[in-house]
C-alpha positions as CSV (number, residue, x, y, z in Angstrom):
1,M,27.0,32.7,52.5
2,Q,26.0,35.9,54.4
3,A,25.2,37.7,51.1
4,Q,23.2,34.7,49.9
5,K,21.2,34.8,53.1
6,G,20.6,38.5,52.9
7,E,22.6,39.3,56.0
8,I,24.9,41.6,54.0
9,S,24.6,43.2,50.5
10,V,26.5,41.9,47.5
11,N,28.5,45.2,47.6
12,Q,29.4,44.6,51.3
13,H,30.5,41.1,50.4
14,W,33.0,42.4,47.8
15,E,34.1,45.1,50.2
16,N,34.7,42.6,52.9
17,L,36.7,40.4,50.5
18,A,38.7,43.3,49.3
19,R,39.6,44.2,52.9
20,Q,40.5,40.6,53.7
21,L,42.7,40.2,50.6
22,R,44.0,43.8,51.0
23,Y,43.0,44.5,47.4
24,S,42.7,48.0,45.9
25,P,39.3,49.0,44.4
26,Q,40.7,48.2,41.0
27,Q,42.0,44.8,42.0
28,I,38.6,43.9,43.5
29,K,36.9,45.1,40.4
30,D,39.2,42.9,38.3
31,L,38.5,40.0,40.6
32,V,34.7,40.5,40.3
33,D,35.0,40.8,36.5
34,E,37.0,37.6,36.3
35,F,34.6,35.8,38.7
36,F,31.6,36.5,36.4
37,A,33.5,36.4,33.1
38,H,32.4,32.9,32.2
39,D,28.7,33.2,33.3
40,E,26.5,32.3,30.4
41,L,22.8,31.8,30.2
42,D,21.8,28.3,29.0
43,L,19.4,29.5,26.3
44,Q,18.2,25.9,25.5
45,L,17.4,25.4,29.2
46,V,15.5,28.7,29.3
47,E,13.5,27.8,26.2
48,Y,12.7,24.4,27.6
49,I,11.4,26.0,30.8
50,R,9.3,28.4,28.8
51,L,7.8,25.4,27.0
52,L,7.0,23.7,30.3
53,H,5.6,27.0,31.7
54,K,2.8,26.9,29.0
55,Q,1.4,23.8,30.7
56,Y,2.8,23.8,34.3
57,K,3.5,26.2,37.0
58,T,7.3,26.9,37.2
59,G,9.4,28.5,39.8
60,L,13.0,29.5,40.3
61,L,14.4,28.9,43.8
62,S,17.9,30.3,44.0
63,N,20.6,30.8,46.7
64,A,21.7,34.1,45.4
65,W,22.7,37.7,46.3
66,D,20.5,40.8,46.7
67,D,21.1,42.0,43.1
68,T,19.9,38.7,41.5
69,R,16.4,39.8,40.6
70,R,17.8,42.9,38.9
71,V,20.3,40.9,37.0
72,I,17.7,38.5,35.8
73,E,15.4,41.3,34.6
74,A,18.1,43.6,33.2
75,R,20.7,41.2,31.8
76,W,19.2,37.7,31.3
77,H,15.5,38.5,30.6
78,F,14.1,35.1,31.6
79,E,11.7,36.2,34.4
80,D,8.8,35.4,32.0
81,A,9.6,31.7,32.3
82,F,8.5,31.5,35.9
83,D,5.4,32.0,38.0
84,E,7.5,32.7,41.0
85,I,11.2,33.7,41.5
86,I,12.3,33.1,45.1
87,I,15.8,34.4,46.0
88,S,17.4,33.3,49.3
89,S,18.8,36.8,50.1
90,E,15.3,38.3,49.9
91,E,13.9,35.6,52.2
92,G,16.8,35.1,54.6
93,I,16.7,31.4,54.1
94,L,19.1,29.2,52.1
95,K,18.4,25.9,50.3
96,P,18.4,23.1,51.6
97,D,16.5,24.5,54.6
98,P,13.0,23.0,54.4
99,R,11.5,26.4,55.1
100,I,12.5,27.8,51.7
101,F,10.9,24.8,49.9
102,R,7.7,25.2,51.9
103,L,7.8,28.9,51.1
104,A,8.0,28.0,47.4
105,L,5.1,25.6,47.7
106,G,3.0,28.3,49.3
107,R,3.8,30.9,46.7
108,L,3.1,28.5,43.9
109,E,0.0,27.2,45.7
110,V,0.9,23.6,45.1
111,E,1.4,20.5,47.2
112,A,4.8,19.0,47.5
113,G,3.8,15.8,45.7
114,Q,2.9,17.9,42.7
115,V,6.4,19.4,42.3
116,V,9.5,18.2,40.5
117,F,12.5,20.1,41.8
118,V,15.6,20.3,39.7
119,D,19.0,21.4,41.1
120,D,22.7,20.7,40.4
121,M,23.6,20.3,44.0
122,Q,22.7,17.0,45.7
123,R,22.1,18.6,49.1
124,N,19.4,20.8,47.6
125,V,17.9,17.8,45.9
126,D,17.9,16.0,49.2
127,G,16.3,19.0,50.9
128,A,13.4,19.0,48.3
129,I,12.9,15.3,48.8
130,S,12.8,15.8,52.6
131,V,9.6,18.0,52.2
132,G,7.9,15.5,49.9
133,M,8.9,16.8,46.5
134,Q,10.1,14.7,43.6
135,A,13.6,15.9,42.6
136,I,16.2,15.5,39.9
137,R,19.8,16.3,40.1
138,F,20.8,18.4,37.0
139,H,23.9,17.2,35.2
140,D,23.0,18.3,31.7
141,L,19.9,19.4,29.8
142,Q,19.4,16.1,27.9
143,Q,19.6,14.0,31.1
144,T,17.3,16.4,33.0
145,K,14.7,16.5,30.2
146,L,14.6,12.7,30.0
147,E,14.1,12.3,33.8
148,L,11.6,15.1,34.0
149,E,9.5,13.8,31.1
150,R,9.5,10.4,32.7
151,I,8.1,11.8,35.9
152,L,5.7,14.1,34.1
153,N,4.4,11.2,32.0
154,G,3.9,9.2,35.2
155,L,6.5,6.6,34.4
156,D,8.2,6.9,37.8
157,K,5.0,6.5,39.9
C-alpha cells in the first residue's frame, strides 16, 4: 500500500519484502518475475476503450506503483486510449478516497454526473458513486459493455 500511495518506490517495496522474507537478490528477482508472469493486457478491452475514446473523454485511474506510467508507455502501449492517466503513487491518494475521484473530474474537466466509472473492486465502485459518478463493477468485458452501453444510451436514467 505504501508503494501505491507513493510513500516508497516500487524498488523500495521489493527491497523491504526481500528483507522481511530474508530472500537473496536472486530469490526476490524470481519472486517478482513469478508475481508478474501472468500479467496480460486485455487487448479487446483496450480496443473497446479506444473506440469509446473517439466519442467520449476517457481516463485511467489506477492504484499503482511509481513505475506504472513507464510500463504503460514502454510495454503495454495503451496511453493513447486515454485523455488522462492518474496513478495513485504520483498523487499520494488511493481509490476509494473521494479526493482522487475529484482530481480525475478536474483533470478531465467533467461533472460527476457525466462520468461512468468502471472498476473490478466494489469498494472503488462505491467510492465513485459517493462523489456522484455512475459506476459499473467490471466482471468481464461483455457484461461491462452491456451495462455501459445501457447507461450511455440513457436506458438507466
